[in-house]
Every structure is written in C-alpha cells, then in structure tokens.
Chimera marker file (.cmm) of the C-alpha trace (Angstrom):
<marker_set name="trace">
<marker id="1" x="-27.086" y="-10.614" z="-110.103" r="1" g="1" b="0" radius="0.5"/>
<marker id="2" x="-24.197" y="-10.452" z="-112.557" r="1" g="1" b="0" radius="0.5"/>
<marker id="3" x="-20.806" y="-9.602" z="-111.078" r="1" g="1" b="0" radius="0.5"/>
<marker id="4" x="-17.598" y="-8.831" z="-112.881" r="1" g="1" b="0" radius="0.5"/>
<marker id="5" x="-16.707" y="-6.651" z="-115.815" r="1" g="1" b="0" radius="0.5"/>
<marker id="6" x="-14.268" y="-8.887" z="-117.659" r="1" g="1" b="0" radius="0.5"/>
<marker id="7" x="-16.862" y="-11.147" z="-119.243" r="1" g="1" b="0" radius="0.5"/>
<marker id="8" x="-18.190" y="-11.180" z="-122.769" r="1" g="1" b="0" radius="0.5"/>
<marker id="9" x="-21.953" y="-11.730" z="-122.775" r="1" g="1" b="0" radius="0.5"/>
<marker id="10" x="-24.348" y="-12.575" z="-125.604" r="1" g="1" b="0" radius="0.5"/>
<marker id="11" x="-28.000" y="-11.721" z="-125.014" r="1" g="1" b="0" radius="0.5"/>
<marker id="12" x="-30.798" y="-13.458" z="-126.925" r="1" g="1" b="0" radius="0.5"/>
<marker id="13" x="-33.963" y="-11.358" z="-126.696" r="1" g="1" b="0" radius="0.5"/>
<marker id="14" x="-36.283" y="-13.604" z="-128.743" r="1" g="1" b="0" radius="0.5"/>
<marker id="15" x="-36.357" y="-16.982" z="-127.022" r="1" g="1" b="0" radius="0.5"/>
<marker id="16" x="-39.475" y="-18.288" z="-128.769" r="1" g="1" b="0" radius="0.5"/>
<marker id="17" x="-40.817" y="-19.432" z="-125.392" r="1" g="1" b="0" radius="0.5"/>
<marker id="18" x="-43.628" y="-17.897" z="-123.358" r="1" g="1" b="0" radius="0.5"/>
<marker id="19" x="-41.831" y="-18.660" z="-120.101" r="1" g="1" b="0" radius="0.5"/>
<marker id="20" x="-38.635" y="-16.688" z="-120.768" r="1" g="1" b="0" radius="0.5"/>
<marker id="21" x="-38.158" y="-13.184" z="-122.180" r="1" g="1" b="0" radius="0.5"/>
<marker id="22" x="-34.437" y="-13.383" z="-122.817" r="1" g="1" b="0" radius="0.5"/>
<marker id="23" x="-31.358" y="-15.535" z="-122.294" r="1" g="1" b="0" radius="0.5"/>
<marker id="24" x="-27.825" y="-14.488" z="-121.341" r="1" g="1" b="0" radius="0.5"/>
<marker id="25" x="-24.788" y="-16.481" z="-122.418" r="1" g="1" b="0" radius="0.5"/>
<marker id="26" x="-21.385" y="-15.922" z="-120.872" r="1" g="1" b="0" radius="0.5"/>
<marker id="27" x="-18.735" y="-16.594" z="-123.488" r="1" g="1" b="0" radius="0.5"/>
<marker id="28" x="-15.884" y="-18.913" z="-122.580" r="1" g="1" b="0" radius="0.5"/>
<marker id="29" x="-12.652" y="-16.834" z="-122.585" r="1" g="1" b="0" radius="0.5"/>
<marker id="30" x="-11.014" y="-19.120" z="-125.161" r="1" g="1" b="0" radius="0.5"/>
<marker id="31" x="-13.707" y="-18.059" z="-127.695" r="1" g="1" b="0" radius="0.5"/>
<marker id="32" x="-13.418" y="-14.281" z="-127.219" r="1" g="1" b="0" radius="0.5"/>
<marker id="33" x="-11.840" y="-13.916" z="-130.679" r="1" g="1" b="0" radius="0.5"/>
<marker id="34" x="-14.850" y="-15.317" z="-132.566" r="1" g="1" b="0" radius="0.5"/>
<marker id="35" x="-17.049" y="-12.801" z="-134.374" r="1" g="1" b="0" radius="0.5"/>
<marker id="36" x="-20.161" y="-11.442" z="-132.704" r="1" g="1" b="0" radius="0.5"/>
<marker id="37" x="-22.366" y="-12.829" z="-135.496" r="1" g="1" b="0" radius="0.5"/>
<marker id="38" x="-21.036" y="-16.358" z="-135.037" r="1" g="1" b="0" radius="0.5"/>
<marker id="39" x="-21.536" y="-16.177" z="-131.247" r="1" g="1" b="0" radius="0.5"/>
<marker id="40" x="-25.107" y="-14.907" z="-131.679" r="1" g="1" b="0" radius="0.5"/>
<marker id="41" x="-25.820" y="-17.667" z="-134.208" r="1" g="1" b="0" radius="0.5"/>
<marker id="42" x="-24.574" y="-20.303" z="-131.757" r="1" g="1" b="0" radius="0.5"/>
<marker id="43" x="-26.540" y="-18.763" z="-128.873" r="1" g="1" b="0" radius="0.5"/>
<marker id="44" x="-29.748" y="-18.721" z="-130.962" r="1" g="1" b="0" radius="0.5"/>
<marker id="45" x="-29.269" y="-22.370" z="-131.914" r="1" g="1" b="0" radius="0.5"/>
<marker id="46" x="-28.824" y="-23.343" z="-128.253" r="1" g="1" b="0" radius="0.5"/>
<marker id="47" x="-31.991" y="-21.432" z="-127.281" r="1" g="1" b="0" radius="0.5"/>
<marker id="48" x="-34.057" y="-23.009" z="-130.057" r="1" g="1" b="0" radius="0.5"/>
<marker id="49" x="-32.784" y="-26.496" z="-129.186" r="1" g="1" b="0" radius="0.5"/>
<marker id="50" x="-33.719" y="-26.031" z="-125.522" r="1" g="1" b="0" radius="0.5"/>
<marker id="51" x="-37.454" y="-25.803" z="-126.230" r="1" g="1" b="0" radius="0.5"/>
<marker id="52" x="-40.086" y="-25.192" z="-123.563" r="1" g="1" b="0" radius="0.5"/>
<marker id="53" x="-39.907" y="-26.368" z="-119.979" r="1" g="1" b="0" radius="0.5"/>
<marker id="54" x="-41.684" y="-29.665" z="-119.226" r="1" g="1" b="0" radius="0.5"/>
<marker id="55" x="-45.330" y="-29.651" z="-118.185" r="1" g="1" b="0" radius="0.5"/>
<marker id="56" x="-46.086" y="-29.490" z="-114.492" r="1" g="1" b="0" radius="0.5"/>
<marker id="57" x="-47.142" y="-32.627" z="-112.661" r="1" g="1" b="0" radius="0.5"/>
<marker id="58" x="-50.699" y="-31.314" z="-112.409" r="1" g="1" b="0" radius="0.5"/>
<marker id="59" x="-50.882" y="-30.801" z="-116.176" r="1" g="1" b="0" radius="0.5"/>
<marker id="60" x="-49.572" y="-34.340" z="-116.738" r="1" g="1" b="0" radius="0.5"/>
<marker id="61" x="-52.148" y="-35.708" z="-114.275" r="1" g="1" b="0" radius="0.5"/>
<marker id="62" x="-54.963" y="-33.824" z="-116.030" r="1" g="1" b="0" radius="0.5"/>
<marker id="63" x="-53.765" y="-35.180" z="-119.370" r="1" g="1" b="0" radius="0.5"/>
<marker id="64" x="-53.946" y="-38.786" z="-118.069" r="1" g="1" b="0" radius="0.5"/>
<marker id="65" x="-57.462" y="-38.259" z="-116.745" r="1" g="1" b="0" radius="0.5"/>
<marker id="66" x="-58.489" y="-36.712" z="-120.052" r="1" g="1" b="0" radius="0.5"/>
<marker id="67" x="-57.094" y="-39.710" z="-121.970" r="1" g="1" b="0" radius="0.5"/>
<marker id="68" x="-58.912" y="-42.197" z="-119.699" r="1" g="1" b="0" radius="0.5"/>
<marker id="69" x="-62.203" y="-40.343" z="-120.122" r="1" g="1" b="0" radius="0.5"/>
<marker id="70" x="-61.720" y="-40.202" z="-123.890" r="1" g="1" b="0" radius="0.5"/>
<marker id="71" x="-61.051" y="-43.940" z="-124.003" r="1" g="1" b="0" radius="0.5"/>
<marker id="72" x="-64.161" y="-44.688" z="-121.916" r="1" g="1" b="0" radius="0.5"/>
<marker id="73" x="-66.295" y="-42.429" z="-124.118" r="1" g="1" b="0" radius="0.5"/>
<marker id="74" x="-64.969" y="-44.140" z="-127.244" r="1" g="1" b="0" radius="0.5"/>
<marker id="75" x="-65.784" y="-47.570" z="-125.813" r="1" g="1" b="0" radius="0.5"/>
<marker id="76" x="-69.301" y="-46.412" z="-124.922" r="1" g="1" b="0" radius="0.5"/>
<marker id="77" x="-69.849" y="-44.955" z="-128.399" r="1" g="1" b="0" radius="0.5"/>
<marker id="78" x="-68.643" y="-48.172" z="-130.018" r="1" g="1" b="0" radius="0.5"/>
<marker id="79" x="-70.973" y="-50.245" z="-127.833" r="1" g="1" b="0" radius="0.5"/>
<marker id="80" x="-73.931" y="-48.001" z="-128.642" r="1" g="1" b="0" radius="0.5"/>
<marker id="81" x="-73.215" y="-48.154" z="-132.383" r="1" g="1" b="0" radius="0.5"/>
<marker id="82" x="-73.028" y="-51.968" z="-132.240" r="1" g="1" b="0" radius="0.5"/>
<marker id="83" x="-76.290" y="-52.156" z="-130.279" r="1" g="1" b="0" radius="0.5"/>
<marker id="84" x="-78.081" y="-49.919" z="-132.793" r="1" g="1" b="0" radius="0.5"/>
<marker id="85" x="-76.682" y="-51.855" z="-135.766" r="1" g="1" b="0" radius="0.5"/>
<marker id="86" x="-77.842" y="-55.173" z="-134.254" r="1" g="1" b="0" radius="0.5"/>
<marker id="87" x="-81.300" y="-53.735" z="-133.538" r="1" g="1" b="0" radius="0.5"/>
<marker id="88" x="-81.677" y="-52.583" z="-137.148" r="1" g="1" b="0" radius="0.5"/>
<marker id="89" x="-80.493" y="-55.886" z="-138.639" r="1" g="1" b="0" radius="0.5"/>
<marker id="90" x="-82.687" y="-58.152" z="-136.507" r="1" g="1" b="0" radius="0.5"/>
<link id1="1" id2="2" r="1" g="1" b="0" radius="0.2"/>
<link id1="2" id2="3" r="1" g="1" b="0" radius="0.2"/>
<link id1="3" id2="4" r="1" g="1" b="0" radius="0.2"/>
<link id1="4" id2="5" r="1" g="1" b="0" radius="0.2"/>
<link id1="5" id2="6" r="1" g="1" b="0" radius="0.2"/>
<link id1="6" id2="7" r="1" g="1" b="0" radius="0.2"/>
<link id1="7" id2="8" r="1" g="1" b="0" radius="0.2"/>
<link id1="8" id2="9" r="1" g="1" b="0" radius="0.2"/>
<link id1="9" id2="10" r="1" g="1" b="0" radius="0.2"/>
<link id1="10" id2="11" r="1" g="1" b="0" radius="0.2"/>
<link id1="11" id2="12" r="1" g="1" b="0" radius="0.2"/>
<link id1="12" id2="13" r="1" g="1" b="0" radius="0.2"/>
<link id1="13" id2="14" r="1" g="1" b="0" radius="0.2"/>
<link id1="14" id2="15" r="1" g="1" b="0" radius="0.2"/>
<link id1="15" id2="16" r="1" g="1" b="0" radius="0.2"/>
<link id1="16" id2="17" r="1" g="1" b="0" radius="0.2"/>
<link id1="17" id2="18" r="1" g="1" b="0" radius="0.2"/>
<link id1="18" id2="19" r="1" g="1" b="0" radius="0.2"/>
<link id1="19" id2="20" r="1" g="1" b="0" radius="0.2"/>
<link id1="20" id2="21" r="1" g="1" b="0" radius="0.2"/>
<link id1="21" id2="22" r="1" g="1" b="0" radius="0.2"/>
<link id1="22" id2="23" r="1" g="1" b="0" radius="0.2"/>
<link id1="23" id2="24" r="1" g="1" b="0" radius="0.2"/>
<link id1="24" id2="25" r="1" g="1" b="0" radius="0.2"/>
<link id1="25" id2="26" r="1" g="1" b="0" radius="0.2"/>
<link id1="26" id2="27" r="1" g="1" b="0" radius="0.2"/>
<link id1="27" id2="28" r="1" g="1" b="0" radius="0.2"/>
<link id1="28" id2="29" r="1" g="1" b="0" radius="0.2"/>
<link id1="29" id2="30" r="1" g="1" b="0" radius="0.2"/>
<link id1="30" id2="31" r="1" g="1" b="0" radius="0.2"/>
<link id1="31" id2="32" r="1" g="1" b="0" radius="0.2"/>
<link id1="32" id2="33" r="1" g="1" b="0" radius="0.2"/>
<link id1="33" id2="34" r="1" g="1" b="0" radius="0.2"/>
<link id1="34" id2="35" r="1" g="1" b="0" radius="0.2"/>
<link id1="35" id2="36" r="1" g="1" b="0" radius="0.2"/>
<link id1="36" id2="37" r="1" g="1" b="0" radius="0.2"/>
<link id1="37" id2="38" r="1" g="1" b="0" radius="0.2"/>
<link id1="38" id2="39" r="1" g="1" b="0" radius="0.2"/>
<link id1="39" id2="40" r="1" g="1" b="0" radius="0.2"/>
<link id1="40" id2="41" r="1" g="1" b="0" radius="0.2"/>
<link id1="41" id2="42" r="1" g="1" b="0" radius="0.2"/>
<link id1="42" id2="43" r="1" g="1" b="0" radius="0.2"/>
<link id1="43" id2="44" r="1" g="1" b="0" radius="0.2"/>
<link id1="44" id2="45" r="1" g="1" b="0" radius="0.2"/>
<link id1="45" id2="46" r="1" g="1" b="0" radius="0.2"/>
<link id1="46" id2="47" r="1" g="1" b="0" radius="0.2"/>
<link id1="47" id2="48" r="1" g="1" b="0" radius="0.2"/>
<link id1="48" id2="49" r="1" g="1" b="0" radius="0.2"/>
<link id1="49" id2="50" r="1" g="1" b="0" radius="0.2"/>
<link id1="50" id2="51" r="1" g="1" b="0" radius="0.2"/>
<link id1="51" id2="52" r="1" g="1" b="0" radius="0.2"/>
<link id1="52" id2="53" r="1" g="1" b="0" radius="0.2"/>
<link id1="53" id2="54" r="1" g="1" b="0" radius="0.2"/>
<link id1="54" id2="55" r="1" g="1" b="0" radius="0.2"/>
<link id1="55" id2="56" r="1" g="1" b="0" radius="0.2"/>
<link id1="56" id2="57" r="1" g="1" b="0" radius="0.2"/>
<link id1="57" id2="58" r="1" g="1" b="0" radius="0.2"/>
<link id1="58" id2="59" r="1" g="1" b="0" radius="0.2"/>
<link id1="59" id2="60" r="1" g="1" b="0" radius="0.2"/>
<link id1="60" id2="61" r="1" g="1" b="0" radius="0.2"/>
<link id1="61" id2="62" r="1" g="1" b="0" radius="0.2"/>
<link id1="62" id2="63" r="1" g="1" b="0" radius="0.2"/>
<link id1="63" id2="64" r="1" g="1" b="0" radius="0.2"/>
<link id1="64" id2="65" r="1" g="1" b="0" radius="0.2"/>
<link id1="65" id2="66" r="1" g="1" b="0" radius="0.2"/>
<link id1="66" id2="67" r="1" g="1" b="0" radius="0.2"/>
<link id1="67" id2="68" r="1" g="1" b="0" radius="0.2"/>
<link id1="68" id2="69" r="1" g="1" b="0" radius="0.2"/>
<link id1="69" id2="70" r="1" g="1" b="0" radius="0.2"/>
<link id1="70" id2="71" r="1" g="1" b="0" radius="0.2"/>
<link id1="71" id2="72" r="1" g="1" b="0" radius="0.2"/>
<link id1="72" id2="73" r="1" g="1" b="0" radius="0.2"/>
<link id1="73" id2="74" r="1" g="1" b="0" radius="0.2"/>
<link id1="74" id2="75" r="1" g="1" b="0" radius="0.2"/>
<link id1="75" id2="76" r="1" g="1" b="0" radius="0.2"/>
<link id1="76" id2="77" r="1" g="1" b="0" radius="0.2"/>
<link id1="77" id2="78" r="1" g="1" b="0" radius="0.2"/>
<link id1="78" id2="79" r="1" g="1" b="0" radius="0.2"/>
<link id1="79" id2="80" r="1" g="1" b="0" radius="0.2"/>
<link id1="80" id2="81" r="1" g="1" b="0" radius="0.2"/>
<link id1="81" id2="82" r="1" g="1" b="0" radius="0.2"/>
<link id1="82" id2="83" r="1" g="1" b="0" radius="0.2"/>
<link id1="83" id2="84" r="1" g="1" b="0" radius="0.2"/>
<link id1="84" id2="85" r="1" g="1" b="0" radius="0.2"/>
<link id1="85" id2="86" r="1" g="1" b="0" radius="0.2"/>
<link id1="86" id2="87" r="1" g="1" b="0" radius="0.2"/>
<link id1="87" id2="88" r="1" g="1" b="0" radius="0.2"/>
<link id1="88" id2="89" r="1" g="1" b="0" radius="0.2"/>
<link id1="89" id2="90" r="1" g="1" b="0" radius="0.2"/>
</marker_set>
C-alpha cells in the first residue's frame, strides 16, 4: 500500500521481465526539479540493469543433475567410439 500524497513517483510499465509487470520509483525530494524524461530514462536504466531474479534452488539442483548426466553420457559415447575404432582397426 502506498501512503502519502507528497511524493513524486515514476512508473515503469515495461520491465522486460516475466516476473514483474511494472516497477514504481519514489523520487528523492532533492531531485524533484529534474525533467520527467530524465527521471524516466534513469528509472528504465535501473530496471534493465536489475535483470531477472535468480533461479530457485530446485532449478539450480536440476541443472547440476542435468550437467552430471550429460558428462556421463559424453564419457560413454567417447568410450563406445574408441571401442568401435579399435575393433575396426584390429
């Protein structure tokens, strides 16, 4: 909930992130004199620099398991290719 009427607020509707629809920035009173365009430009740069939230722990865990399985599969494929090459040569 936003309380107070004496605040200047800049709203960014396009965050570029699936998680958040919009962002609200409360302008510091010492910057009230700056143009609306400049404040919006600064707010957009802050939003774009923030990026997406980090992956959940479950997603990180699944990524580790996926990498281990990929490594094991690669090792198996390399072993099989070596075995076939040796069988064809000898």
